[in-house]
C-alpha positions in Angstrom: -0.1 0.0 -0.1 1.7 3.4 -1.2 1.2 6.6 0.7 0.9 9.8 -1.4 1.2 13.2 -0.3 -1.1 15.9 -1.6 1.1 18.5 -3.4 0.7 21.5 -5.8 3.2 21.4 -8.7 1.7 25.1 -9.8 3.1 26.8 -6.8 5.6 28.8 -9.4 3.2 29.8 -11.9 -0.1 30.1 -10.0 -1.4 32.8 -7.6 -0.7 32.3 -3.9 -3.4 33.2 -1.3 -2.6 34.4 2.1 -3.2 37.3 4.3 -3.7 41.0 3.0 -0.8 43.2 2.8 -1.9 45.1 5.8 -2.4 41.8 8.0 1.2 40.7 6.7 3.3 43.8 7.9 1.2 44.2 11.3 3.0 41.6 13.8 -0.1 41.4 15.7 -2.7 40.9 13.1 -0.4 38.4 11.1 -0.2 36.1 14.4 -3.8 36.4 14.9 -4.3 35.5 11.2 -2.3 32.5 11.3 -3.6 31.2 14.6 -7.0 30.8 12.9 -5.5 27.9 10.8 -3.1 26.4 13.4 -4.0 23.1 14.7 -1.8 22.3 17.7 -3.0 18.8 17.9 -3.2 17.4 14.4 -6.7 16.2 13.3 -8.6 18.4 15.5 -11.7 20.4 14.2 -11.3 24.2 13.5 -14.0 26.7 14.7 -14.3 30.1 13.6 -16.8 32.9 14.6 -16.0 34.7 11.1 -14.7 33.4 7.9 -11.1 34.1 7.5 -10.2 36.8 5.0 -7.5 36.0 2.5 -6.4 37.8 -0.6 -4.7 36.7 -3.9 -1.1 37.5 -3.5 0.8 39.5 -6.3 3.9 38.0 -7.6 7.1 40.0 -6.9 8.1 42.0 -9.9 5.0 41.2 -12.2 2.2 43.5 -13.0 -0.4 41.1 -13.7 -1.7 38.6 -11.1 -0.9 35.0 -12.2 -3.8 32.9 -13.0 -5.4 30.9 -10.2 -5.6 27.0 -9.8 -8.3 25.3 -8.4 -6.2 24.4 -5.3 -4.5 27.5 -4.4 -1.0 27.6 -3.0 -1.2 28.5 0.9 1.4 28.0 3.5 -1.2 26.8 6.3 -1.4 22.9 6.8 -4.8 22.8 5.0 -5.8 23.4 1.4 -7.6 26.2 -0.1 -10.0 25.0 -2.9 -12.6 26.7 -4.9 -16.3 25.7 -5.5 -15.1 23.4 -8.5 -13.1 21.3 -6.0 -16.0 21.3 -3.3 -18.5 20.3 -6.2 -16.2 17.3 -7.3 -14.5 16.1 -4.5 -16.4 17.6 -1.8 -18.1 14.1 -0.7 -15.0 12.4 -0.5 -13.1 15.2 1.2 -15.9 15.5 3.9 -15.4 11.9 5.0 -11.9 12.9 6.3 -12.2 16.7 7.3 -13.9 19.8 7.1 -14.5 22.2 4.3 -14.9 25.5 6.0 -15.9 28.6 4.3 -13.2 31.5 3.8 -13.4 34.7 2.2 -10.9 35.1 -1.0 -11.0 38.7 -2.1 -15.0 38.9 -1.5 -15.7 35.4 -3.0 -16.6 32.4 -1.0 -13.8 29.5 -1.1 -13.0 26.5 1.2 -10.3 25.6 3.7 -9.8 22.0 3.9 -8.9 20.8 7.3 -8.2 17.2 7.5 -9.3 15.6 10.9 -8.7 11.9 10.1 -5.6 11.0 11.7 -3.4 7.8 10.7 -0.2 7.0 12.9 1.8 5.1 10.4 5.1 6.6 10.3 8.2 4.3 10.4 10.4 6.3 12.6 13.4 4.0 12.1 13.5 4.1 8.3 12.4 7.7 7.9 14.8 10.5 7.4 14.7 13.4 9.7 16.4 16.9 9.9 16.1 17.9 13.6 12.3 17.3 14.3 11.3 17.7 10.7 10.5 14.6 8.9 12.4 15.2 5.3 11.5 11.8 3.7 8.9 9.7 5.5 8.7 5.9 5.2 5.2 4.5 6.4 4.3 1.2 7.9 2.1 -0.3 5.3 0.0 -2.4 7.6 -0.9 0.5 9.3 -2.2 2.4 6.2 -5.9 1.6 5.5 -7.0 0.0 2.4 -10.3 1.6 2.1 -10.0 5.2 0.6 -8.2 7.5 3.2 -7.1 11.0 3.4 -5.3 11.4 6.7 -2.4 13.6 8.4 0.3 11.8 10.2 0.6 13.4 13.8 4.5 13.3 13.7 4.4 15.4 10.1 3.1 18.7 10.6 1.7 20.7 7.6 1.4 17.7 5.1 -1.8 15.7 3.9 -1.6 12.2 2.8 -3.8 9.9 0.9 -3.6 5.9 0.3 -3.7 4.4 -3.1 -7.5 3.8 -3.2 -8.0 7.5 -2.5 -5.7 8.6 -5.1 -7.2 6.7 -7.7 -10.6 7.8 -6.7 -9.3 11.7 -6.7 -7.4 11.3 -10.0 -10.3 10.0 -11.9 -12.5 13.0 -10.7 -9.5 15.5 -11.1 -9.3 14.4 -15.0 -13.0 14.2 -15.5 -13.5 17.8 -14.1 -10.1 19.2 -15.5 -8.9 20.2 -11.8 -5.7 22.2 -11.6 -3.2 22.3 -8.6 -3.8 19.0 -7.0 -1.1 16.6 -7.5 0.3 13.6 -5.7 3.9 12.8 -4.5 4.5 9.0 -3.7 6.3 8.3 -0.8 6.4 4.6 -0.5 
């Protein structure tokens, strides 16, 4: 059973989303902005009073904004997805996490927070850089065989899928011409 990380190969060509410039340059506002997305305990649900506000970020040295992908590059541990993703993959994603409404430049999009935790990291075989797992190796017998989207508690900020989930997602991604969601195989 292989484990795949959800990635976005368009990070250099697609527009990123993040805090608005006034939030980015105010340390107090910036800290409270990022706390909204911080899951101190992996897999915990998030609750917001108000929808977080994000902005499409300009690329340095470019006049025109790059195109948006259906899954936008974002530096928090979840995914920022548009309504196309919610329609196409929402039933599958919802089984393993939350699709929370966010505001991106006045439009409703969604933050995907994975709540399914699978402890399956092989600590002896994985490569570490201090506390950071550079190259994870997973214990195959601990990875579910049914479609599964999950976080590994020892690896902060990364979302994984098993073979069955990857196959189900790739079929829908191809059929709906989804951009910005790719998979990197780990073992």
